[in-house]
Structure formats: structure tokens, C-alpha cells
C-alpha positions in Angstrom: 0.0 0.0 0.0 1.0 3.6 -0.5 3.1 5.0 2.4 4.6 8.4 2.8 6.8 9.0 5.9 8.0 12.5 6.7 10.9 13.4 8.9 13.1 16.4 9.7 10.8 18.7 11.5 11.7 20.5 14.6 12.0 23.8 16.4 14.3 26.6 15.1 14.7 30.3 15.6 13.7 32.8 12.9 16.3 32.9 10.2 17.2 29.3 10.7 17.0 26.3 8.3 15.4 22.9 8.3 15.3 20.1 5.7 12.3 17.9 5.5 12.4 14.4 3.9 9.6 12.2 2.7 10.1 8.5 2.0 7.7 7.0 -0.4 6.8 3.4 -1.0 4.0 1.2 -2.4 3.6 2.9 -5.8 5.5 3.8 -9.0 7.1 6.9 -7.5 8.8 8.0 -10.7 5.6 8.8 -12.6 3.8 10.9 -10.1 4.0 14.5 -9.0 4.7 15.0 -5.4 4.3 17.9 -3.0 4.5 19.5 0.4 1.6 21.1 2.1 1.3 22.7 5.5 -1.4 23.4 8.0 -1.1 25.9 10.8 -3.4 25.9 13.9 -6.9 27.2 13.0 -6.0 27.4 9.3 -6.7 25.4 6.2 -4.1 23.1 4.7 -2.2 25.0 2.0 0.2 24.2 -0.8 3.8 24.9 -0.2 5.6 23.4 -3.2 5.2 20.7 -5.8 7.6 18.8 -8.0 6.5 17.0 -11.2 7.7 13.6 -12.4 10.2 15.5 -14.6 11.3 17.7 -11.6 9.5 20.9 -12.7 8.7 22.8 -9.5 6.1 25.2 -8.3 6.0 27.2 -5.1 3.6 29.2 -3.0 4.4 32.9 -3.2 5.0 33.0 0.5 8.0 30.6 0.3 9.5 31.5 -3.1 13.2 32.2 -2.8 13.4 30.6 0.7 12.2 27.0 0.1 13.5 24.4 -2.4 11.7 21.2 -3.2 13.5 18.3 -4.9 13.1 14.6 -5.6 15.4 11.6 -5.7 13.8 9.0 -7.9 16.3 6.3 -7.2 15.7 6.6 -3.4 12.0 7.4 -3.8 12.4 10.5 -1.6 11.4 14.1 -1.8 12.9 16.9 0.2 12.0 20.4 1.2 15.0 22.6 2.1 13.6 25.5 4.1 15.9 28.5 4.6 15.3 31.9 6.3 12.4 30.5 8.3 9.8 32.8 9.7 7.4 32.4 12.6 4.6 32.3 10.1 6.1 29.1 8.6 5.1 27.3 11.8 2.8 24.4 10.9 2.5 20.7 10.4 4.1 19.9 7.0 2.6 17.0 5.0 4.0 15.1 2.1 1.6 14.5 -0.7 1.5 12.0 -3.7 -0.6 13.1 -6.6 -1.8 9.5 -7.3 -5.5 8.8 -7.9 -7.4 10.7 -5.2 -4.1 11.7 -3.5 -2.2 10.3 -0.6 -0.9 12.0 2.5 1.8 11.4 5.0 1.2 11.7 8.8 2.9 15.1 9.0 5.9 16.6 10.8 5.8 19.6 13.0 7.9 22.7 12.2 8.0 25.4 14.8 9.8 28.7 14.2 10.2 31.1 17.1 10.9 34.8 16.9 
């Protein structure tokens, strides 16, 4: 079955960096777009970044220039490098696989303090 397992969350001060990882299994990873979403307390889940099967990327305006999404097809992994983090980046970050109706990981908490 499809599994997406995130790791790399944590607590940092504003201006710091974190790298999130997502390990995918149970499907043909190479042919599907993948992405990162986030959900802050009391807010709706929102798109952060996506990467297509051919590694074309798309970012939310709020993270452009600070975050970088990438994928490693051989390892069936996607990553989110987050630099210059801001308190408003605090959220649970979810890995997403754009397969059928979509699959989600369990989420990893990112907390940025000012």
C-alpha cells in the first residue's frame, strides 16, 4: 500500500533552516507528481511546493526564494529545504503524492520562534 513518511521537522529560531524528507513506498514513484503542504493551527491546509515527475517545480508565493523542493527518484524520496524560516512558517508539514485521489503522510511539526 502507499506509504509516505515525513521526517526532519523540529524547532528553530527565525532565520534558521530545516530540511524535511519524505520516504515514499508502495507505488510507482517516478511517474507521479509529489508535493509538500502545511497546516497551521486554525487554518486550512495550503500548498507549499510541488515537483513533477520531470522535476519541474512550483511554489507558493510565501515561500518563493526561501524553500526548495527536490526529488530523488532512485531513493523514492522528496525533500524540502527551508531557509530563512519565519514564525509564520510554523505548521504541520505534509508530504503528498498526486496519485489517484491523492495520498498524505502523517505530517511533521515545524515550529519557528521569533
